[in-house]
C-alpha positions, 0 to 999 in steps of 0.5 A: 276304156282302161286296159283290163289286166288282171295285174292292175285291175281293182277286181278281186281274184274270184271276180277275174276268175268269174268274168272269165268264165262268164265270157267263155259261157257267152262265146259258147252260147252266142259264138266268138266275140270281136276279140282281135284287140283283146287278144293283142293286149293280152299278148302284150301284157305277157304271162302264162296262158291262164293270165293271158286268157284272163286279160283277154276276158277282162278287157272284153267284159269291160268293153261289153258291159259284163264288168258293170253287170258284175257290179249290179249283180253283186248289188242285187246279191247284197239286196237279196241277202238283206231281204233274206236276213229281214225274212229270217228275223221276222220268221224267228219272232213268229216262231217265238210268238206261235210257241208261246201264244198269248198267255191266256192258255197253258203252253203245250211243251212239245207243240211249242218245241215242234213250233221252234225247232220242227222246220229247223230240224227238217231242213238241217236233215235235208242239208245233211242228206244232200251230201249223199244225194249230190245236191248243192243248193238248198231252197233258201240258197236257190232263192238267193240266187234267183233273187240276186239275178232278178235285182240286178236288172241288167241283160249282160248278167245272164251268164254270171249266175251259171258261170259262178256256179260252174266256177265254184263247183270245180272246187266244190265250193257251191255247197260251202258258200250256199251253206254258210249263207243258209246256216247264217240265215237260220242262226238269225232266225233262231237267235231272234226267236230265243230273244223273243222267248226270253223276252215274253218269259220275262214279261209274261206269266205262262204255265206249262203242260204236257198232254198225251193219250197213248204215252205214259208219264214215264215215257214223257219223263224219259223224253224231257230228261233226255232232251234236257241232259245236254242243255243242262251242261251249259247251265239251263234248267232241267226239271226233276222227274216229279215236276215233269209228271206233275205237269200233266196238269198245269202246275201254279208253282213258280219253281215249275214255271222257271224250270220249264222255261229254262228247259225250253230256252236251253233245248232251243239253244242246244239243238237249234242255234248251236248247230246252225252256228257250228255248221256256218263257221265250218261252212265259212272256214271251207269256203275261204280255204277253198276260194284260195285254190280256184283257178281256170280249167284250161282243159275246157274246149273254150279255153283250148281254142284260145291257146292258138291266138294267145300263145306267141309261138303259134300266133296267126295273123289274118285269120277272120273269125265268124262275125258276131251277131251284134257288133260293138259300138267302136269307142276311143280313148287315151293311154294312161301308161308310159308313152313317148314320141309322135307318129303319123299314120294314115288309112286307106289313101288313094295312091295318087295322093303324095304321101307322107308329107315332109315331117318335122324331126322327131315325128315318125311315119307309120305309112299308110294302112291298107291290109289287115296284116299292116293293121295288125303289125302296127297295133302290135308295135304300138302296144309295146311302143306307144306313142305320146302323140298320134295323128290319124289321117283319113280321106273324107271322100271315103264313107266312115265305115264301121271297120275304119272307125273301129281301127281309128278307135284301137289306134287311139287307145294306143296313144296318149293323145290322138287327132284325126286329120281329115285330108283336103281334097286334091285340086280340082275336086270337091268334098261332099258336104254330107259325107264330111258331115258324116265324118264329123258326127262319127268322130264326135261319137268316138269323142276324138278331136279333129286336127285343125289344118295339118297336125305336123306342129302339134305332132312336133311340139304338143301344141298348136 
């Protein structure tokens, strides 16, 4: 396991803040995590309180699987986004086909316009009204968030979506991020609708008609020209008043068909595609601008509790946190950074056993670890001055309990190379074969090698 340091992590700054918030929510709902090593590494990395909180959270996220769950969530989000794009493209094609029909009947102009722009205008109005109602997510945005979580298929991703929303809401970014997504989906839908409209109008012969019972012809002329005034500025055709009045019946004139085709395309472009394009770009600009200002809210109670553990001036050793519901499986590893020297340390040895043995020159003695304070003191020292080679001596007459294995794993992660020395039984005593086998299996799970005999030669020279 590598160090989760915000200065060296390949995660983006948004990902780091996101995981930090997810860890806070997890501890808020499930209780404090086993974070002694994470706190130690965060303090060793230095920086201000926010940097230490991030370093601690990223190490815990790496250990407990949240980092991998974040990658799974991102993959699910990408898949959900692709599904949304396909849905938008297909719906755009359906809108165009519904608007023009099969060409066997004349196209009712306002029915066609309602088919193309009706739902778009309603959703756009709802998005604009959300500014006054305090809502941040549209139906499409909620669908994308829901689908992202479902497609992630990772139990560790449960807190990721709520953490992201809470993080973004502090800068008001939820509206702009989801807005860019939703306007982008509508842009695809209306863009595909326009392309299909253009293709159909170019390859089929359509007649256009308007029909009304209670409105007069002058009203329809006014509506058609009012809607077509702005598109005409972009070069789209605008039927004249005479053509509009005559279109109460189907006109078999090429000029009328071309005028109404241009009018329909222009109105769809100007009041459909263009607003979504401009709003999508605006939301994207607000999103990028606000994302650069994202930071942790250190005033939250969850972060305030960490100040006592992560600020050196108030650091306290020997205080036991509440036990978590599930303890993580101990893991070992090796240090990737700079290290030097060799060190021998023992864990909970019998007082009657003579210790330490005669050590070669250049090999340090870290003593026997019997108490929590001794363990923390040594781990703090190793975080600042990691050894190149570390031998951990254990008494195989004791059972390899979880606490001992977790300590061995922490020690191993503080050195470039580690070996475990299972000491021989004192003269006149025999080792329990079953207990010795338990040690071998436990060390195999930790992926740590056993020292062959006394590891003093290896500590001194680096080879046997």
